[in-house]
N, C-alpha and C positions, 0 to 999 in steps of 0.2 A: 680865759680860760685856757685857750691854745698856748697863747702868749708866755701866763706863766710856768706849764707845763714845760715849753722851750729854753723858758730860762733858768728852769732846775738843771733840764736834762745839761744844760750847758755851763754849768758850773763844775768847775772842776775841784773833784776831791780827791784829797791827798790821803796816800798809806790805807786805803781799803782797797781791801782784796777780795772779791765774789766768783766761787767756784763757777764752772758752767751751769750747773743743774738747780743753785740756787739763784745765780741769776734772772736764768729763765721763769722761774718762777716768780720771782720780785718784780721784771716786766711784766708778768701775766696778770700778777694782782694789780699794777698800779693800773695796766691797760684796762683792767675790769672796772676797778672803780671809776677813773677817768668816765670811761664808757656809761657807766649805770648812772652817775650824775648828769651825765650829758641829757640823757633820754630820759631822765627825771623830769629836767629842767623843759623839757622839749614838751613830754606831756600837760607839766602845767601849763605852761603856755598854750598847749591847744583846749586848754581846760576853760582857762580866764578868759581867751578872746574868742573860742569856737572858731579858732584857723581850723578844724580839722572836718567840720560839719559840711566841708566843699569837698572835700577829698573822701567818700564813702570808699570803703574795703579798706583804708591801711591801717596797717599794725597799730601804730601810734593812737589811732580813734579807736581801733576796736579793743585796746586793754583797758581805754579808761573806763568800757561799761562792763554789767556785771552778767554773768552766763551762770545757765544750770552745769553746765560742763563745757569743759575746755582740753580738747586732745592737742598734743605736741608731738609732730616726727620729725626726725632729724633725716627723712629724704624716703623717695620713690620707693625704697627697697622696703619699705615697710607700709607703703599702701595696702597692700594683700593682707595686713594683720587687720587694721583698722577699717577695711573697706565692708566688712558684714554689722561691724559695732554702726558706723557712719551711717548704713541704709537702715538701721533700727532705731536709730535717734531722728533721723529723718522721718521716718513713719508715725513714730511719739510726739513728733514735735516739742520735743524738746528743745530750748533755745542752746547751740551746739555751738563753739567756734573750732574751727582746724587751722591749727597754725603749724607749718612747714619750714623748714630751712633748705629747700628744694626748689627752686624757679618751676622744676619739670614734674614735680609732684602730681600726677593723676588726682589727687583731692583737692586739689585748688579749683578744679572744674567738674567731677562726678557725683558730686549729691546736692541736689536741687531741695531747698529749703534748709539747706544750712551754710553760716557764712565762713568764709575760708580766708587764710591770709598769707601771703609769705613774708618773712618775719627776717631773711637773712641766715645768716651764722657765726659763729665766734661770741666774742663778746658783745654784739649789737643783740644778737638773739638771746644769750643770756641776762640780758640786762630788760629787754621786754618780757622776758618770763618770772621774774623777780616783780614785777607788779599787778600780773593780770589778777581778775576778779572773780571768782568762780564757786560756786558750789562743791566740783567735782574737778580736779586737775587729772587727765589720764597720761601716759606715758611708757614706751617702750624703753627710752634712756635712764640705765643705772644710773646709780651713784649718785640723788638727793640729797643736797646738805653735807656732799663730800668733799667734792671740787665746784666747778663754775655753778652748777645747774642748782639754784639756791631756792627754798622755799616762799610761795609770795604770804605774806600775814594776812592776803586778801583771800586766800583760798584755805578751803574750812578742810576739805580730803584730799590728798595726793593717792595717786592709784597706780599702781604698776600692773604692767600686763607681762606675762613672762611669754615670749614669743615664739619658742620652740620648745620640745619635749626633751631635751638635756636636763640634765641635774640642776647645771646654772653653777656647778662647783670650782667654774674654770673663769667664772668674773672675777673682775679685782675687790679687794676685800673690801667689805663695807659697800657693796653694791644695791643693797635692798634694805640696810637697816633704818631709815630714816623715812621709808613709806608707810603710811597709815594701813594699808591694804596692798598683796600683790596676789594678781590672779594667777593662778597656777593651773599646771596640767595633770598632774600627778601625785601620788604618796609619796612618790621620792623627792620631790624638790620640797613637799610640806617638812622628809624628815632629815633635808638640810637647812631649811631656813629654820625650823625651831631650835636645832642643835645648835644654831652659829647666837641666836637672842640664849637658849640657856648658857652656852659659851661666855659670852660676852658680857651678860647682866642685863641687856638691853629691854626694851620695851614689846611686849608680843605683837607683832602685827595682825590684823585681820587677814586669812588667809579663806579666798574665796576659790573652791575648785571649781574652775570655769569651764578648762579645754583651753584647746590650743587654736585661737581666730582664726588663723588666715588658710585653716585646713575645711573649715566650712566651703570657702570659694573653691578649693582646689577640688574638696569630694562631687560640690556638684558638675563642675567642668567634666569630672571624670564619667560619671553618670551620663552625661550629656553626649559624649564622645562616642562615635561609631566604633564598632571594635575592629581590630586588623588581626590578621591571620598572618604569623609570625612564624616562623622554625624557632623552638627552645635552642639558646646556645645561641644563635643566628647574630645577634646584636649587641655589643660589649659597649659600656657608657663608663668612661674613665671621667672624675669627677671629683680631684682631690683639693685639698684647702690651701691654703697658700704662703708663704714663709717659708722660713730654713727647715722647718719641719715636715713639708708638702713632700708629697712625691714628686710632683714635677722637678723641684728644688734638689733630690736628695738624689732622683733616679730616671730623670729624663728622659733622656735619648737611649740608655737601655733597656730601659721599663717598654718607651714606644715602639723600638726595635723589634722587642718580642714578642708585643701586642700583635704589630703589624707583619709578623710571619703567621697568624695563626690563619683561620680558614674561618675568618667571622669580617664584620662590617663594625667598623672601630667608632664612635663617638668620641671627640676629647672635648671635655668641657670645663677650664680649669676655671679657677674661682674670681669672682667679678673681681676683687682685689687686687689678684694679678695684674691685672694690666694696670692698675696703677701704681704698685710697689715695685713688680718685677717685670718690666714691660720688654727689657730686652732678653730676659731667658727663653717668653712666648714668642718673641720675633724670630729667635733663635731656632727653637725645635720646629716653628711652623715653615720654616724655609729645610729642614730637614726632612720634616715628613710634612707635605704641602697635602691641600685636601684632593682627594682622587676618591675613584666609584666605592672604593671599600674604606675610604679616611675622612671623616669630614669634623672639622673646628666649630663648636657652636659657641657664640658670645651672645644669644638669645638674651634680652634681660628675664626672662621667665624660663626654671628649665626644664617644665611642662612636659611640651612635646618630645624632649632628649629622653626623660625618665619614662614617657608612658612608649615609646618607638624603640625600646631597650630590653633586653632581657636578664641582665646581669648590670651589675653595679659595682667598680673598683673604686676603692678611695681610702681614704685615712681616718682619722678621728676627726671626722668633720658633723656637723648637725644632717646634712643632706641626706647621711648613711638612713637616719630613722624617716623622713620625709621621702623616699624610695621606699622603705619597707614597708611602711603603715599605709602609706596611698595606694602601692602597685602590687601589695604583696607577693615582692621578688626578691631573691634573694642578693647579699651584698660581700666581698668581698673586703677586707678591711688589713689591710698590711701595719701591723703593729707598731706603730710610732709612739713611745711613751710621750702624752703631752708632759708640760714644762710645768709643776703644779708650785712651784716657787712665783710669788706674786699676785697670786689667786686664792679664791677662798677655800681650793682643795687640799689646800699649804696647813690650813687648820683643821679636818677632818680625819677621825680616827680609822676612816674607811674609804674604799674606793670609791671615785664617784660612779654612779649609778651606768653612764653609756659604758663604761670599759667593763662593768660585769655581764653586760648580755648581749655582746657581739658576737659570740656563738650562737645565741637564739635566730639573728635574724641573717645567715649566712655564716661564713667561715672566717675567722680572723689568722693570720699569715704573719708571722715575725719576720723581720729585713732578711735574714740569714735564710728564709722560705723565699724570697723573689723570685729566685732560677726557676723553683717547680710551680709558680705561679698559673701560666697557661695550662698546668696539666689539670688543673680543677674547671677548666672553663667550661667542656664538652659536655659535662653530666650534672655540674652544678644547677641549671635552671630545671633542673628533669626534676630535682627532688623535692616531692611536694611535703615532706619532712618540715619546710623553711616556712611555708606557706601556713601550716598550722601552728607553730612557734611564735610566728609574725604578729597572726590575730590575737594569740592569748597575750604576749607582749604588749599589745595595744589597747586590748580591751582592760589589762590591770594598769596600765599608767596613761592611757590618755582618756578623761573622763569627757562625755560628750562629744566623739568625735563626729566633724563633721556638723555639728548642731552646738557649738559653744556659745553663739551670740546671743540666745534668747536668754538663759541661764546668768549669764553675764551683765545681761538689760537689766534685768529683775533687780543684781545687787545695786546698780547704778541709781535706780528709779530708787531703791531702798535709801541711799547714800542722799540724796536729793531731798526725798520727804523725813528725812532725819528720823529712821526707823530701822530697829535688827531685822536682818533674816539670815538665813543658812542655805547655803547654797549645794545641793546633793548631786553626785555623780547622775547625768540619764542615760540609761543602757539603753532604752529603746532601740539605739541605731544598733547596738549587737548585738540584740535580738534580730533583728530585721535580717543584718549580713549575716548568722550562721542559720 
């Protein structure tokens, strides 16, 4: 097979031109087909010869087995979402396989009683996922049957977990269209998904009003954390998104200079992707504004401690602002950089995505022209009790089962395995207790 591919690539073709985009797509398609054929042949060899029996835990062997539940994770950053669900599956002794494309994913070793495998990434991972056998396959990965993530004929049901409380309008088109069910966090996500179904005439999916899973673990951490005495306005957390629309990209040195002049402790937490996509920017800003008694750069894998120890967050349109507001009930200053809608689901919506409409409920929304006055708002913002009340009301309406999402989602999974219908309704007990 390799020789045939090399011969085909070496054969000259006269008078043929491919633009870079088409050429890249064609190469990706060819590589995907070749990889799929290779791993299918390898799996057949294992099945016929029993060669895989001597390699327990290998991905090639595991995908030949049939599972009640298979969970696919793109990497360690999604483990917080799957962790509460994995614990429930282990306790229920449901035959579960956890597949990940990250060799450092904690899910590979965290749950006793569950089988887990590292399957690599890219075409190798997609080829293996196309051969899995399960009653239910669960993933946070969008785009099923749109690009490389293909449906296996041996999986009865594909479930997508929406892992953040945002509207999901800024995902790529058709991110959710071909899943059988989607676990959503609130009515705003239901509105968008149903509108897109009607617009495209696509089959109605089962929408499971389950909640945001990673809040389960974070709420538990928050309740078990020793309270700290802090002075309102004392610590400011700067947590922007990455890329050309991020605050550090557009206003880095100017913004940091203004904040460093204030009588505050400043924690700067760049988006993790900044370290990958814009390392020179971060290195340059670190050189200009090094760590000191009042300034700290935070690159820890989880932002929990940085959020817990701060009084106010400054950010742009990033999902972390809702984690900060909903978990800690603290205000956020957002600088109103308008997200690009072209090439996303938002371009098909006749209304503004939810996250753009509620920014004044969780704090202050400023324009870029207001950036020079940003520091004027800091002294009084954390003392404003108004935001604590509006944040609680927003959370109660748009994040169902806050801190308790795993159990209702687990009931929906059991119903799918047992092939029966169930209806998941919001669990309001936590909000009543909080009040």
